[in-house]
N, C-alpha and C positions, 0 to 999 in steps of 0.2 A: 543390875541393869542401869541404875542411875549413874553409878560410878563409871561404868563402861561408856555410857553416852557422854558423860562429862569429859572423859578422856578423849573420846572421838572429837568432841567439839574443840578442845584445846589443842589437839594435835594438828589441826588444820594449819596452824601457824608453824609449819614444819621446818622452817629455816632456823639454823642455829645463830646465824649472823645476818644483819641487814646489809652490811658492806664488807667486802674483802678488798684489802689494799695490796696491789702488786707493785713493787718498786725495787730500784737498785739501791741497796743499803749504803754503799760508800758515797753515793751521790746525794741522797735526800733524807736518809734516816734521821739525822740529827737536826734537820732544818725543816724543809717544806713538808715532808710526809709526817713528821712528828707534830707539826702545827695543825695539819689537816686532820690527823687522828684525834688530837685534843679537841678541835672544834666540833667534830662529829660526836665525840663523847659528850661534850657540853650540851649538844642539841638532843641528847638522848637516843642517838642512833648507835646501835650495837655493832661494833666494827672489829674485824679480825685483822691484826697486824702481826707479821712475823717477827717476834722478839727474839732474834738470834737463835732460831731453831738450828740444831746440828745439821750440817750439810754432808750428804754422802754422795755416792756416784749417781744415785737416782733421787728424784724429788720424793720427799717423805710422804707416807700415807696420811700423816696428820695434816699436812698441807693440802693434799688432794681432797681430803674429806672437808676441810674448811672451805675450799673453793666450791665444792658441790653443795654445801649447806649454807651458801650465801645467796641472798636475793639479788645483790648487785655486786659487780666487780669493777673497781676503779683501777685503771692501769696508769701509773705515773711514768711516762716515757721521759727519761733524762738522757744526757749525753752518752753515758756508759751502760744504759739499760741492756742493749743488745750484745754487750761483751760478756754477759753472764748467761750460760746455758740453762741455769736454774730459772732465771727470769723468763727465758724463752719457752721452757717447758711449762712453766706456770701459764704463760700466755696461750699456748696451745690448748691446755686443759680448760682454761676460762672460755675460750671460743667454742670448745666442744660442749660445755655446759650451756652456753648461749643457745646452741642449736637444739640440744636434747631437753633441757629443762626450762627453756625460754628465759634464761637468766639475762638480766639487763647488764650491758657492758658499756662503760663510758671511759674514754681515754682522756688523760691530762697530758698535754705537751708542755713539759716544764723546760723552758729555755731551749727547745728544739723545734724545728720546723716540721709540721705534719707531712709535708712532701718528702723530707729526708727520711722520716720513719717509713713512709709508704714504699720508697724506692731504695732504702738503705744507702743514702748518699750523705755528703757533708760530714760534719763531725760525728753525727749519729752513725753513719755508715762506716766511719773509721773504727768505731767501737765494735761493730759487727765483724769487721775484717780481722780483728784480733783473735777471733776464735780459730782453733786448730781445724783448718779446712779438711784435712785428711781424717782426723779422728772422728769428726762429726758430719762426714759427708752424707750419711744416710738421713740426717735430721735437717740439713740445710734448707732443703726445698720446703718442708712443712713450716720451718721457722720463718722463711721469707714470705710464704703465703699468709701466715698468721699476722706478721707485721703489716703486710699490705692491707689485709682485711680490717685489722684493728684501727689502723690509721684512717680508714675511710668512715669510721663510725663518728657519730656526733659527740663532741666532747668540749673541752675547754683548752685554750692556748694561753700560756703565760710567757711573756717575752721580757727582756731586760727593760728595766725602767718602770714596770708596773708596780702597783701597790699590792704586795703579797697578801696582807691581811684582808684587804677588800676582795681580792681574787678568791681567797679561801671561803670567805663569807658567801660569795656568789655560788660557789659549788655546793656548800652545805645547805643554803636556802633552797636551791633548785632540787637537790636530792630530797629534802624534807617535804617540799610543797608539791613537786610534780612527779618524782620518780617513785619514792618510797610509798607515798600515800598511806602513811602509817595507820590511818583511821579505817582502812577497808576491812579489817577483821572485826566482825560485829559481835556484840554480846548476845549470846543465844538464849540462855535461860538459866535461872538459879539452880533448878533441879530438872535437867532435861531427860525425863523418863521416856523411854521408848523412842527417842529421837534417832538413835543409831540405825535401827532397822528401817525407819522411814527414809533416812538419807541414803541408805543402800538401795532402796527401791527407786528413789529419784535418780541415782547415778545410772542405773540401768536404762531408765527412760531417756535420760539426757544423752547417753553414749558420747561422752566428750571426746573420746579418742578418734571418732569419725570426723575428720577435718574437712570433708568435702561436701558437707550439707550444713544448713542452718535449721535448727530445731526450736520450735516453741512448745513448751510443756506447761500445762496448767496444774495448779494445786487447788483442789475444791473441797469445801466442807463448810459446816455451820460456823457461826461466829464463836470465837473463844476455844476452838478445837485445836489450835496450834499450827495453823497454816503459815503464819509469819515466822514462828520459831523454826519450823522445818526449812523454810526458804533461807533464813539466816545461816543455819547450819550447812546447807548445801553451798551457799555463797562462800563461806569460810573454807570449805573443803576444796573447792575447785577454782576459786578466783585467780589463783596464781598461774593458771594455765592459759590465761587470756591476756591479750595485749592491753585491754582496758576493761574496767568493770564499774557498774553502778547499781546500787540498791536504792530504788525509788520508793520510799515508804509513804503510806497513807494517801494513795492516789485518790481514793474516793473523797476524802474530806478536803483535799487540796484542789480539787477540780470542780468546785461548785459553779464556776463561770469560766468564760474564755480567758480572762486574765490569769486565773489559777492554772489552767491548762498550759498557757504560755510559760508560766513560771516553772512548771514541771518539765517542759521541754528544755528550758534554760538550764535547770539543774542537771538533767540527763546529759546535755551536750557538754557542760562544764566538767562533769565527772569523767565522761568517756574521752573527751579531747584534751583534758587537763588544761583548760583555758578558763581561768577564773573570771576574766573580764568579758567573756562572751555574753551578749545580750540577745534576747528574743523579743521582738516588738509585738508580734501577733502570732496566732497559732498556724496560720498559713505559711508565714515565713519560717516558722519553726519546722514544719514538715519538710520544706525544701532543704533546709540546712541539714536536718537529720539524714535525709536520703543522699545528699551530695557528699557530706563529710564522713559518714560512717560506712559507706558501701564497700570500702576496702579494708575495714578494720574487723579483727576478730574480737568480739566483745561478749561479756557476760552482763546481761541486763535482767534485773529482778523488778517486776512491777507488782507492788504489794497492795492488796485490798482494792482491786479494780471492781467497779460496780456498774459500768456502763460501756457499751460498745464504742461510743464516741471517744472515750479515753484511749482505747487501743488504737482507734483510727488516727489519732494525733500523735501517739507515742511509738507505736510499733505495728503499723498497719500491714506491712508485707515483710516476708522473710528477706526479700532482695534489698531491703533497706540496709542490711548489715552484711559484713564480709563473711566469707566461707569459714566454717568452724564456730560461728557465733551460736550462743544459746540464750534464749529468752524464756524466763520463768514468770508465770502470771498466777497470783493468788487471788481467789475470789470466792464469794458465797454463791455465785450464780453459774451453774453448770451450763445453762443455755448460752450464756455469753461466750464461754470457751468453744462450744460447738459451732456457734455462728462465726467465730473468728477462725475456725478450722485449724485449731492447734493440733500438733502431731499426736500428743498423748495427754490424758487427764489422769492425775493421781488423786484418788479419793482418800481424804484423811478420815479415818474411822474413830469412833469413840474408844477410849481406853477399856481394855477388858478389866475384870475385877481385880486381878493380881496387880496389874500396872496402876490401876486407879488407887488401890490400897497403898501402894508404895508412894505414889505422888502425894496423896493425902497425908500419909504419915510423915513424910519429909517436911511438910508445912505445919502439921499439927504437933509433931513430937521431935522434929529434927533428927529422925532416924528412919530406917527403911521399913520397919514394922512397928505397929502400936504395942504398948505394954499389954500383957494378958488381960488385965482388968478393964482395959479400954477397947478390947478387940471387938466385942459385940456392938458397942456404940459406933466404932469406926466403920464397921460394915454397914450399919444403918446410914451413916453419912455418905458413903460412896454409892449406896443404893439411891439416895435422894439426888445425888449429882448426876447419875446416869452416865458416868464416864466422861463428862465434859471437863477437860483440864482446868479451864479458868474457874469453874464452879468449885472444883476440888481445892484449888489454891486459895480462893477467897474464904471458903468454909473452914479449911484447915487453919488458916491464919486467924480467923475469928475465934476458934476454939482453943488455940494454943494457951497452955498454962491455966486452963479452966478446970474446975472440979468436976467429978462425975455428975453431981447434981445439976450443975450449970449446963453440962452437955445434954443431959436428959431434957431439961426445959427447952433449950435451943432447938434440939432435934425434934421434940414433940410438936413445937410450933410449926415446923416445916411440913408436918404431915397434912396440914390443911392446904398445901400447895400441890396442884396436880403435877405428877412426876414428869409428864410429857412436856411441860413448860419449864424447861431448864432455866430459863432466865429468872423465873420466880425464886429459884434457890438463892440468888444473890440478895433477895429481899431480907433474908435472915440476918445478914451482916448489917443492913441498913436499920432494921428494927432494934438492933442491939445498941445503936448509937444514942448518946444523950441528945437532948433536943437541939442544943446549939450546933452540934456536929451534923445533925440531920439537915438543919437549915443551910449550913456551909456546903454539905454534899449536894443538895438539890440546886443551890446556886451554881456550883461548878458544873453539874450535869447539864443544866439548862442554858447556861450563859458562857462559861469560861473554859470548857475543855479545849486544850491545845494552846491556851494563852500563856504568856510568860508570867512568872511569879511577880515580877516588878510591876506588871500591869494590874494583876488581880488583887494583890494585897492592899493597896490604898483604897480600892473600891469596897472590899469586904470590911476593912477597918472602919470606913465611913458608915457602914451599915451596922456598926456595933457588934461585929463578930470578932473573934480572935484568930485570924487566919494563920499566923505564924505557927502557933501550937496546933491549931486544928488541921492544917495541911499535913503536918508531921503525923498526927494521929490517924488521919485517913490513909496515909502511906502505910502505916503499921497494920491497918486493917485490910491491906491489899485492895483498897477501893480506888486508889489513884497511884500513879507512878510519876517519877520525874525523869524527863529526858533533857539533860542539861538544865536550862533555866525554865523549861516549859512543863506545865501540868498536863498530864495525859490520863485519861480515863478510858478503859476499853469500851468498845462499841456496845457490848452487852450491858455493861454496868451503866453507861450513859443512857441507853434505852430504858433500862430499869428505872433510873431516876426520873426520866421524863414521863414514863408510864405512871409512876406514883403521882406526879402532879396532874396528869391527864385524868386519873381516876378520882381526883378531888371533885370533878364534875365532868363526866364524859360528854354531856350534851351542851353545856353552857360554859364557854371559855371564860366568860366574865366572872365565874364563880371559882376560878383557879387562882393559885397564888402567884404563878409565873406564866408569862406569855412570851413565846419566841418565834412563832410561825406567823409570817406576814398576813395571811388570810384571817387568822384569829384576831390579830391586832386590829386589822381593818374592820372586821365585824363588830368588835367591841366599841371602838372609838366612833365609828360612823353611826351606830345604832344606840349609843348611850347605854351599853350593857355592862359597863364596869361596876365593880362592887368594892366594898371595903376589904375583901380578901386578897386583892391583887397587890403584891409587894414589889414585883419587878417586871419590866417590859424591855425586850430587846428586839429590834427590828433590823435585820440585815438587808432585806429586800421586800418589796411589795409589788404585786402585779399591777395594781391600779393606784391612782392617786388617792390618798386617804383624806376624806373630807371631814374636817373637824367642825364642831359647832359648840355653842356655849356650854353644853352639858356633857361634852365628851369625857371629861375627867372628873365630873362633879362628885361621883360616889366613890372615887378611889382615894379614900382618906389615908390609907396605909401605904401608898406608893412611895418606895424608897429609891428606886433605881429605874431610870428611863434612859435608854441608849438607842439611838437610831443611826442610820448610815446614809451616805450619799445615794444609795440605791433605792431609798424610800422617799417619796415626795408627798407633801401635805398641802392643804389649803384650808382657809378659814381661820377663825379666832376662837378663843376659849374664855370662859368666865371664871374658871377655877383650876388650880393646879395644887397638888398636895403639899402641905407644909412639912410633911415628913420626908420630902425628897432629900437624899444625901448625895446623889450623883446624877447630874443632868448633862447628857451628851447628845445634842440635837442639831447636827448640820442641816442647813436649808430650813431652819425653823421658820414657819410662815408668820409668826406673831410679830406685830409691830411694837408691842409692849406686853410685859407679863401682867396678869390680873392684879388689880389693886389689893386684893386680899391675899396675895402670895407673899408669905413671910416664912421662908424655909430656914429656920435658925440653925439647923444641923447640916445644911448644904455645904459640901466640901469642894465640889467641882462644878463649874458652870461653863459649859463649852457649847457655844452656838455659832460656829463659823459659817460664813456665807449665808447668813439669815437676813430676813427683812426687818429686823429690829431697828427702831428709831431711837428708843431709849429703853432701858431695862425696866425701870419702875419710877414712880414719882415719890419724891421725898426721901427721908432718912430711913435706913433699915439697918438694924444691928445684927450683922451676920458674922459672928466671931469665928465660925468654923470654916468659912470659905477661904481656901488657899490658892485656887487656880481659876482663872477666868480667861476664856478664849473667845474673843469677839472678832477674830481676823476675817477680813473681807466682808464685813458688815457695812456695805457701802452707803446704807441709808441712816447709819448711826449719827445722830446729831449731838448727843450729850452722854456723858458718863455719870454713874451714880456718885453720891457723896461717899468717898472712901473712909471717912472718919468712923464709920460704923463697921468697916471691913478691915480691921487693924492687922489681921493675920494673913492677908493676901500675899502670896509669894511670887506668883507668875501672872503677868498681864500681857496678853497678846492682842494687839490692835493692828497688826500688819495688814495692809490692803484696804484700810478704811479710808478710801481716797476722797470721797465726794464731800461729805458734810461735817466730819469731825474736825472741829476748829480749836478746841481748848481742852487741855488736860488739867483736871482739878488737882488739888494737893494729894500727893500719893501716900499710901499707908507706909508706916515706918519699917515694916518687915519685908518689903518687896525685895526679891532676889533677882528677878529677870523681867525686863520690859522690852517689847518688840513693837516699834513704831514704823517699821519699814513701809515705804510707799504711802505714808500719811501726808500727802502733798498739801492738803488744806491747812495743815498746822504751821506752815512756814510763815504765814502772815501774822502770827500771834506770838510775839516774843515772850509774853509773860508765861506761856506754857513751858518755856525752858527753865523756869525756876525749879522744876523737879530735879534739875541737875546740880542745885546747890548742895554743898557737902552735908548739910544737916539732914536732908531727906534721903541721901544716897549712901549712907554709911554701910547699909547691908546689901545694896545692889551689886550683883556680880556680872550681869550681862545686860548691856544696853544696845539695842539695834536701831539706829536712825538712818537706815539705808533709804536713800531718796527722800529723806525727810529733813528739810532745811530749817532747823530750829535755831541756828546761830549759836551753836555750842562753842564757847571760847576755849582757847588752849589753857588759859589760866584756871578755868573751872575744871578742865580735865586733869590738870596737875593736882588741884585740890582734892579731887576724888581719889586719886591714887595715894596721896599723902595721908588722907583721913580714913583709909581702909584699915582701921585699927585691928580688926580681927585677922587680917592677912589672909583672906580668902582669894583664890584665883578669880580674876576679874577680866571682863572684856567689853569693848565698846567699838561701834563703827558709826561714823557720821560723815556727812559731806565735807570735803576739804581737799586741798591739793598740795599741802606742804607738811613735811615732818616738823613737829613742834620744835622750837629752838632750844628747849631744855632737854631734847634728845641729842645724842651724838650720832650723826649720820654715818652710815657704813655702806660698803659695797660687798655683794655676795660673790662667791666664786661659782664655777660651773656646776657644782653639786648642790646649790641652793643652801649653803651653810655659811655661818660666820662664827667666830669665836672671840671671846673677851677674856681678860684676866681678872680674877677676883682679888681685890687688894689684900695685902698681908694683915692689915690692922682692921679688917672689916668686923663690925659688930653684927652677928647673924640675927639677933633678935629683931623682929619687926622690919626685916629687910626683904626686898623682893626685886625681881627683874621685870622691867616693862619693855615690850617689844612693839615696834611701830612699823607699819607698811602703808604706802600710799598706792592705791590701785587706779588704773586708768578708767576713764569713762567707757561704759559698755561692758565692763567686766561682770562676772557672776558673783553672787554674794557668798563666797567661800573663803575661809582662811584658817590655817592651823600651823602649829609648830611643836617640836619636841625639844626639851632643854636637858642637856647632859652636863655633869661635872665629872671629868674623867670618863669612865665607862658606865657610870650610874645615871640613869634617867631620873631627874629630880622633879620633873613636871611635864605636863602636856597641855598645850593650848588646844583644846578640842576644836575641830573644824566648825566654822560657822555655817550651819545649814538650817534654813528656815522653811516655813510651810510652803513657800512658792520658790523652789530652787532655780527656776528658769528666769527669775526676775533680774533684769539687767539694769545697771546703774545709769542715771541720766547725767552724772557728773563724776569727777574724781571723788574718791572716798578715802578717809583715814581710818586705819584699823589699829587699835591698841589692845594688847593682851598683857595681863599682869600675872606673874607666877611668883609666889612667895618662895624664898630660899629657906628650906627647913633647917632648924637649928641642929637636928640630929645628923645632918650631913657633915658638920664640923668634926664630930667624933669619928665618923666613918673614914673621913679622909686622913685623920691622924693615924688610925689603925692601918691604913694602906701605905703610910709613910710617903705620901705625895709631897713633892717639893712645892713650896710657895714661890710665887703666887699661883693659885689654882686656875686652871683653864676651864672656862664655861663655853660649851659648844651649843649652837642653836641650829636645828635642822628644820627648814620651812617645808610645809606641804603646799607646793605651788603647782608643779606640773600635773599633779593628779586632778586638779580642779581648773586647769587652764586659766590660772590667775595671773594677769599681767600687772607687774609692779613697777612703779616709777622710781621709788626710793624707799630706803629703810632707815630705822633708827633704833637704838637701844639706850636704856637709861636704868641705872641702879637706884632704886627707890629706898631711901634711908630716912624715915621720918625723924625729925628732931635734929638732924645733922646734915640738912640738905645743902646749905651754902658751902660748908667745908668739903663735902663730898664732890660737889660740882667743881670746886677749885682743884681738888686732887685729880679728878678725871682730866681736866684741861691740861694740867701740868704733865701728867704721866702719859696721856694719849694711849691708854691701854687697849683701845679697840683695834683689832687687827683681823684681817681675813685669814682664812685657813690656807 
């Protein structure tokens, strides 16, 4: 059964090829079509090309099958295409498949006019006239109709004088991004037991062949029973029959508020309309766009894990929102929700019977369909405990794999104390088997970090003295979490189990629990001084009422390591104590004017309090060697910064938007990597604050943002920063100014926002880099970026400047400087490619994307230790030139 189901799942991708190329060999085989085929291959698009198949009187069966087995057919119309009856027969077959199999067909008009193809006129018509009119008189009418039909389809036109390489890239990118949508085949399950029969049942309910109705079908069952798995398998099986398709996952967790629902609408529309840049500002607007834009489209829409009728009202309220033949599938735990929405049919997913459960359990516990004879009795006990719930069988089987019989007996014996009707409790078996540090990690993920990215979670957990890199891998092996790209996911049942463990630490008193994540519980504890030494973490995403703090709100929370709030929670009042065990403090809108005098968090890693009422952090010197990130952005009442001599490892300092009172920047720590002073307008009268830009203090700084901050940065200082960047890290700075520095060579861009330079033959690659400069006009947005190539190899990217307040407009002209080191390894690469010297370096600016208005540009080759001679060489050679 498992193998059959797996085969069924994989067979949904039933096309042998993604693209079929139809072309006239003598016209384009050795040039355009060959180049197009190679570009498709390089993009990973499986393409059929007729490599000199033998030609007979009739088109070969091999060629006919290749056409039928392709998702897309590309017809390259060239001057002599219509002079070949084999090409014309191919064309007829392709259009037949377009009609019967809903195959996508796209024409390429290669040096021919679409009108000439449509009407068989001009040079193209002359080729068609060469056919023996008598011999093929029975076929002429269908060939003409096929040419007329194909020429009317949306495609690409290549005329003399165009850049062929760029034209091919446009075709390939569009096929990859918009037509093929290669990602729509979903991963169903590692061991899809009993899925095949469920998919067959769903096929009957959906009745896809009836194109004159719109059907909504629900998939209903308890959590962890396989609703999503079945929906994915159905999606893979039938998605090719629809004009557009969208699998909208995790609707419940992503629609906690109106903003989340709008984001779901945006994803739905982007997928179904294939418009990546489409935006939805609010849910009401989203409803109107869905109704207007999808009413004529035949779509397949899967809404996974729906928990509230409001979600359906905003995503798929009525059948007439979608075109005839559309199918909408809804998975949910709530049968009443489906009945209230008046879906056409409800498919109930049932627990696995004993045979199927034993098979699924065995595949996870033994990597085979049946258990060994000496484990059979214990395996039957395991499936009895799981009561046929697939998720419980997978987790329990993964926990017991490679265990001895004695270990099985102990593990299964402990589960006897769990009532069998509470399937969720079965998952506790895997939790109880974890070592203490893994239990801590598991509960932190369950309560705080489910659905977060690894890059976000790991620094926090490391700050809390956990070992998340190894720990996350171990939890994956225990089937307690999964990875979806870069995100950590924990199934609903497992997350609920983890939260219930914490809840049971004290069912009546939230202050006696180790973790708090419900706004009402946090409000109760902080307002009524109910906190205890047991609380290790607090996370507040929203709170119904303002949380009123007092001097004793945190007084008993001596073990608090993690406090994260959001802009959706508001506070008032002051406090007398905050735990010195804090490792991560993220508190936007913090009401404190200063931290308590006894606050000395030596292990604090991140201090983020943007938009707070803070006037100063604390009084006097504090030795905080662990602190690496400080975000005080938009703290408009901030008057002074702390003494950084005790915060030597600080890497990021964000002060953007501290407009009113911040007037002086003290000496900065030596390890600072990024500083943001945008819109710190009060600093402009204090020139001594610009000493932070002396080379001694800035050897490690890689990004400086002085947007709307007039600190009087001199060009000579900027030059010194670049020359003293001894580690050769990428570096960027923006500051008020209206001229490209005179030590840059000014250049002009062409229409494609590109420029190129030549690298000198005698260049010493060590400690050498390329500096790029742009001057933006007043009123521009704070964005800038560029890609740098040598030949066809991208050697670096100046990532776009995007800051916490992206709508901030400049009050004057600004100078942008980005530095990218030239890697030494490039020299060896270029020698292997036998590139001729001097090498060409191409720079592609990201300007149009950000509406970035530029007055002038400059480039400069930075070569420390040889600056004078290099500048002289540049002036003599004038090697800068536009593309």
